[in-house]
N, C-alpha and C positions, 0 to 999 in steps of 0.2 A: 411549530417546532414542538416535538414531544420531549418530555423531560424524563430522564432515568432517575427515579426517586430512590432514596435510601431503602425503601421497602422492596423495590424491584431489583436492586443491585445484586443480592445473593443469587437470585434465579438467573440474571444476566450472566454473572460470572460462571455459574454452573454450565451454561450452554457454551461459553467460550472455552472453558476448561475441557469440555467434551470434544470440541473441535480440535483443540491443541493436542489432546491425547491421541486422536485419530491421526493427526499429522505426524506425531512422534512415532507412532506404530508404523506408518508408511515408510518413514526414514529408516527405522531399524530393519524392517523387512527387506528393503532394497539397498541397504548400506549407503544411505545418502547423508551427507554432512549438512548440518544447519547450525545456526547460532541464535540465541535470543538477542534481540536488538533493543536499543533505547530503553524506554520505561519498563519493558518486560525484563530486561537484564538487571536493571536497578531493583525492580521488584523482587527478583529471585535472590539478590544479594542482601538487600536491606530489609525486606519484609517476608522473605521465603514464600512469596506469592504475589498477588496483585497489589500494586500501590493502591491504598484505600480509595483514593479519589480518581483512579484511572479506570478506563472502561474498554481497553482493547489489548490485543496480543500482537506483537510484531516479531517476526523472525527474518533472517536473511540466509541465503544459501550461495555458495560458490556457483558461478554460471554453469559449469558442467553438471552439477547436481540439480540445479534448478531446471535445466532443460530436460534432464531425465525424469524429474517429477512431473513435468507437464506431459511428457509422453506416456508415463505410467498411468496418470489419471485419465488421459484421453482414451486409453485402451481397455481399462478394467471397469467393472461395475463398482461404482462408488457408494451404492446404497443411498442412504439419506444425506450424503455429502456430495459436493460438486466443487470443482476448481474453476472459478470464474477468471477469465483473462480478457485482454483486449481483442483476442482473436475469436472468442466464442460467445461474447456477451454484448448485445446491442447497447450503444451509447456509453460504453465503458471507456473512460478516457485516461485511466492510469496505465502506466507501463510496467506494473507489477501485478501479482495475482492475489486472489483471495480464496482460501478454502472455506466454503460456506456450508451451512445446514439448509437442506432443501425445505424443511418443515418450519422455517422461520422467514421473516421478511425485514429488510431494511431499505429505506430510501434516504440517502445521506444529505442530499441537497435539493432544494425546491426547484432550482433551475436546471437540474440534470435528470432527465427522465430515464434513470437507470435503477432497476430493482434487482436485488439479490438477497441471499440469506445472511443471517448473522455469521460473522467471519473472523478469521485471523489473517493478517496481512503477511504476504511472503514476498520479500524483495530479492531480486538477483544481485549478486555482488560480482562485478566485472573487473577484469584487468584494465589498467590504463597506462599512460606514458610514464616513463621514469622521470622525465622533466616535469616539475610541479606546475610550471606555467602552462605547458601544453595540456596537462591533465585538467587544469581548471578551465582552460579555453574549451575543451571538449565538453566539460560539464555544463558550461554556459550555453553552448550550442544545443546540447540536448534539452536544456530547460526551455529555450526559445521554441523548439519544436513541440515540446510538451504543452506549452502555453497555447499554441495553435490548436493542438488536439483538444484541449479543454474548451477553447472558444467555439469550435464547431459542434461540441457535444452539449453545451449548456443552454441552447435555445432550440425550441422545436416548432415554432410557428414563424413563418416569414414576416408576419405583421409586427413581430417584436423588433425588427430591424428598421421599420419605416421611420421611426422617430429620428434616426440619424440623418435623414435628408433635410431636416429643419436647420441643421448647422453645417454650412459649407465646409468647415474644416474637418467634418466627419464623413465627407463623401467617399474618401478613399477607403475608410473603414467599412462603409456600407457596401462598396464594391467587393471587398475581400470577404465580408460575411455573406453576401449574396452568392458569390461563387462557392463558398464553403457549404451553403445550404443546398444549392442545386446539385452540386457534385460531391455531396457529403461522403458517400460511400467510397468513391474512388480516391478522394482527397485523404480520407482517413487511412486507407490502405497505404497510400503514398507516404504519409507521415510516419506510420508504423515501420515501414521499410527503412526510412531515414534514421529513426531511433535505433532500430535493430543494427543497422550498419555501424553506428557510433559505438554501440555496446560491444561489438565484436572486432573492433580495430586492433585491440591488444588482447590476445588469448590469455585467459586467466592463468593457465598453467605456467606460462613463461614470464608473467608480469612480476615486477618488484612492488609496485603500488596497486592498490585496488580502489574502487569507487562504487558507491550506490547511486547510480544516475538518477533514480527516482526519489532519492532522499531529499529532505527539506532543509538540510543544514548547509547547503551550498558548498563553500570551500572546505568545510570540515569533513565532507563526505569522501575526500581523498586522503588516504593514509597508508602506511606500510603493510604489505601482505603478511609480514612476519608477525604482526599482532594476532593474526587468526590462525597461525600455524599450529593447530591442535585445539582440543577442547577441554573444558573443565566442567565437572558436574556440580549442579546446585539443585536444591529442592524448590519446587514451585507448586504450592497448594497440594502437596503430596506426590507430585510427579517429579521424576528426575529429568532435568533439562540441561542442555548444553550451552555454555557460554564460550567465547573465544578464550584460548589459553591465557593470553595476556590481556584479560578483561579489564584490569585496572587502568592500563595505558589507553585502551580503547575508550572506556567510559570517561576518564578524565579529559581526554581530547575533546569529547563532545560536551560534557556537562560540568567540568571542574570538580569540585568536592561533591560527588554524587551521594555521599553518605549523609550529608547535611540536608535536613528537611527544608523545603522551600517555605517562604512566609505563608501564613494561613490564607491570605487573600489569593494566593496563587494555587492553592490546592483544589483544583477543579479540572474537569475534563475539557479538552479543547477540540473535541470531535463533534461535528454536527450530526443530528438525527432528526430529519424532518418527520419520519414515520418509522415505527418498528412494531413488530408483532412476534412474540416469542412462541406462538402456538401454531401458526400456519403460514403458508405462502399466499400473499395477497397480490392481486394484479395491479398494474400501474393505474388502470382506469378507476379501480376502487379506491386506491390511495388518493388520487386527484379529487375524487368526490369527498373523501373524508377531510382533506386539507381545506376545501372550500367551505365546509360547514362552519 
């Protein structure tokens, strides 16, 4: 595991800010709506930039704008940037996208052979059911499929599964993982189609409630679309960025008193970085050799 030290943090932040600036420029050029999410939104309000102990940028976009962004990035020359998605990146198990720098490298998890550049996370925001119970049921169904996607992406040698045969109660799991390994490509495409179908059950334009299906806050990810009906500008490290118009309701829903600093012992990054390189793109084979040393 590589550590992002205080000495490296300013350079790390500068790369993320460059990617964020490119993303904002794309949105302005093509009239796309986005909102700062989570810690990025709190950072803009409370710190006018990065939360000092945070190390990422998160945004979300209404589904129609998100789909347009994916199409735009697929059709135009992105220069030193690229949009990584589950549709164009091997072993990418998330159902959201990352705008990355091609001249940098990150491998986030040791058991996931997926390499891309330093990034900002871009989450689609989908419409969902008016009935809260139905909306939560759909979120749970999506999460189960997402877990399967992760399971078939986190091991890349069949021998990793053989230990399951030593315990009879794990034989069923061995069969599922073996099937997933042998038919990984087809099964992955099948899971993606199932997740896509859930996301598009309720068109964003007609929905009263919205949901970030890939969000990690479970039931809290469902909330009224009225909270994001419009944007409000804040400064973020010298950039003008957009937050939901009713940002206070949105942030209190997720974090309570978000203006209160957390205890000192909680002021740390929660994101894994097995390997990173801020100077060049490094191959998976080279990263594996480095990790083994």
